[in-house]
C-alpha positions, 0 to 999 in steps of 0.5 A: 247840569242843574242850570240846564234842569232848571231851564228845562223846567222852566221851559216846560211849565212856560209851555203847559201853562197856556192853552192846549192849542198853543202846544198843538200849534208848536208841534205843527209848526216844529214838524213842518219846519223839518219837513220843509227843510227836507227839500228846500235846498234840492227844490231848484236842482230838482226843478232844473233836472226836470227840465225848467230853464233860469227864467222858468225856474224864476217863474215858479217863485213869482207865481207862488208868491202873486198867489199868496198875496191875492188870497191872504186877506180873503182867507183871513176874511173867511177865517174870521167867518168860518172858524180857523181850524178847517182852513188850517186843516185844509192848509195842511191837505193842500201842502200834502198835495203840493209834495204829491205832485212834486213826488209824481211830476214827470217834468217840470210843468207839473210843479207849476200846479205844485207851487200854486198849492204850497203857496195857498197853504203857506199863506193859509197856515201862516194865517191860522197860526197866528190866530192860534197863538193869539187865542191860545197865549197870554198877553204877558206872555205872547212874544216869549210863546212866539220865540220859543216856537220859532226856536224849537222850529229852528232846531228841527229846520237844522237837522232836517237838512242833514237827514236829507242830505244822507237820504238823497245819498243814499238814494242815488245822489243829486238826480231826479230819482234821488231828490225824489224820495224826500217828497214821498217822505214830505207828503207822508208827514203832512198827513201825520201832521194833518192827523195830528191837528184834525184830533187834538186842535181845538176851534178858537174862540171867536166873537160872534157877529151881529146882525148888521155885521154878519151882512157885510161883504169882504170889501164893506167889512174892511172898509168898516174896519179901517174907519173905525181904526186908526191905529190899524191904518197906521200898522199897516202903512209901516208895515208896508214901508218897512217890507218894501226894502226887503223886497227889493233884495 
């Protein structure tokens, strides 16, 4: 018991040693992991039950992945120039919209729009979360802070399938009407997350752009960045090469 108490105390001290935004971000990440876990194992079943065949089911994932890849770079650029909080809030609102479309869908075709919203929301929120973590955590604590977030979120992700299994059983089993209430619950949960972030998250500090920098466009900004940072070019090349084998499976 003493060991557990000491470990808990150290974790608590570590969390409160970081900036306020880290705690807000960790809470958002954990709750979002719980909400995603509610429907993750039933999404394919729900889509097929609404009339999709195997090709259409696969196309939903492809469309979402393509949209996410296309917007990742512009979203990061806009966050640098316009601030993180507004995009973070937009990401949560889009995720809620996607959940609502899933809940209201009369057939699988409406799920295309829901998948697009969910992909955009995921890309935006992941980018925002990395910025907030980098701004809120001391360099010496960064890896510990990231892994602590992932651990807490993983626990939430382990609990949510148990909750969703019970709810699906109560609502009628693995049918459209048995799964549909999960999306309404997910929508309500995102509403609470939106309120939390709106009230508690503080805009991270960012460097003000100089007169010349402020006039750069998207492509000019990235050309300037690549020309100035050789280490960045190496990091991107290594990331691309290591990600390629994973994308093939």
